[in-house]
C-alpha positions in Angstrom: 70.8 102.2 99.1 70.0 104.9 96.7 71.0 105.4 93.0 73.8 107.7 93.8 75.6 105.0 95.8 75.5 102.7 92.7 76.7 105.5 90.5 79.6 106.2 92.8 80.4 102.4 93.1 80.4 102.1 89.3 82.6 105.3 89.1 85.1 103.8 91.6 85.4 100.7 89.5 86.0 102.8 86.4 88.7 104.9 88.1 90.3 101.8 89.5 90.3 100.0 86.1 91.8 103.0 84.4 94.6 103.1 87.0 95.4 99.4 86.7 95.4 99.7 82.9 97.8 102.7 83.0 100.0 101.0 85.5 100.2 97.9 83.3 101.1 100.0 80.2 103.8 101.8 82.2 105.3 98.5 83.4 105.3 97.2 79.9 107.0 100.3 78.5 109.2 101.4 81.4 110.0 98.1 83.1 108.7 96.2 86.0 110.3 98.3 88.8 108.8 101.5 87.5 105.5 99.8 86.9 105.5 98.4 90.5 106.4 101.8 91.8 103.5 103.5 89.9 101.1 100.7 91.0 102.1 101.1 94.6 101.7 104.9 94.7 99.2 106.2 97.2 97.0 107.4 94.4 94.9 104.2 94.6 94.5 104.9 98.3 93.4 108.5 97.7 90.8 107.2 95.3 89.6 104.6 97.8 89.4 107.0 100.7 87.6 109.6 98.5 84.9 107.1 97.6 84.6 105.8 101.2 84.1 109.4 102.2 81.5 109.9 99.5 79.5 106.7 100.0 79.8 106.6 103.9 81.2 109.6 105.6 84.4 111.7 105.9 84.7 110.4 109.5 84.6 106.8 108.2 87.3 107.5 105.7 89.4 109.2 108.3 89.1 106.2 110.6 90.1 103.9 107.8 93.4 105.7 107.5 94.5 104.5 110.9 94.9 100.9 109.9 96.0 101.6 106.3 99.8 101.4 106.8 99.5 98.1 108.6 97.1 96.6 106.0 99.5 97.9 103.2 102.4 96.1 104.9 100.4 92.8 104.8 100.1 93.4 101.0 103.9 93.7 100.9 104.2 90.4 102.7 101.9 88.9 100.0 104.6 89.8 97.5 107.4 88.5 99.6 105.7 85.1 100.1 104.7 84.9 96.4 108.4 85.4 95.5 109.6 82.9 98.1 107.0 80.3 96.9 107.5 81.0 93.2 109.8 78.0 92.7 106.8 75.8 93.4 104.9 77.3 90.4 102.3 80.0 89.9 99.3 78.3 91.5 101.0 77.1 94.6 102.7 80.5 95.2 99.5 82.4 94.5 97.3 80.3 96.8 99.9 80.1 99.7 100.5 83.9 99.5 96.8 84.6 99.4 96.2 82.4 102.4 98.9 84.2 104.3 97.6 87.6 103.3 94.1 86.6 104.3 95.2 85.2 107.7 97.3 88.3 108.5 94.5 90.6 107.4 92.1 88.6 109.6 94.4 89.1 112.6 94.4 92.9 112.0 90.6 92.8 112.1 90.5 90.4 115.1 92.9 92.5 117.2 91.1 95.7 116.1 94.3 97.7 115.7 93.3 101.3 115.3 96.4 103.2 116.2 98.0 105.1 113.4 101.5 105.2 115.1 101.5 101.5 115.7 100.3 100.9 112.2 103.0 103.1 110.8 105.8 101.6 112.8 104.7 98.1 111.8 104.7 99.2 108.2 108.2 100.5 108.4 109.4 97.3 110.0 107.7 95.0 107.5 108.7 97.2 104.6 112.4 97.0 105.7 112.3 93.2 106.1 110.4 92.8 102.8 112.9 94.9 100.9 115.8 93.0 102.4 114.3 89.6 101.6 113.4 90.5 98.1 116.7 92.1 97.3 118.8 89.2 98.7 116.8 86.3 97.1 
């Protein structure tokens, strides 16, 4: 690895940190729903794919987009399970949700799902279910 890789890696951490900080400030000032909306914007994805393209190749970044909607839906499920387990306390809900997230992410890798349409349809289904569960509970 050369020095430019480390520079780009440090730059990606800086950009990500700034985004998280601004999102936290927005949530504090504008409310949790607006903060969550801003935090969930595709801007973080754009930055991620940009740095994947710079550090590896544009083709690698392009291939990474195929699985992104499905991986993003698993992140949504993390939130659903965190909310469902929240009655058990922070630590239990965090650990259980993280284990579920890790397991589902491992399944995505194991089954090597690399079809954008399947990924997008799965995202739409999981998003709809997640929204319903979070709004009704």
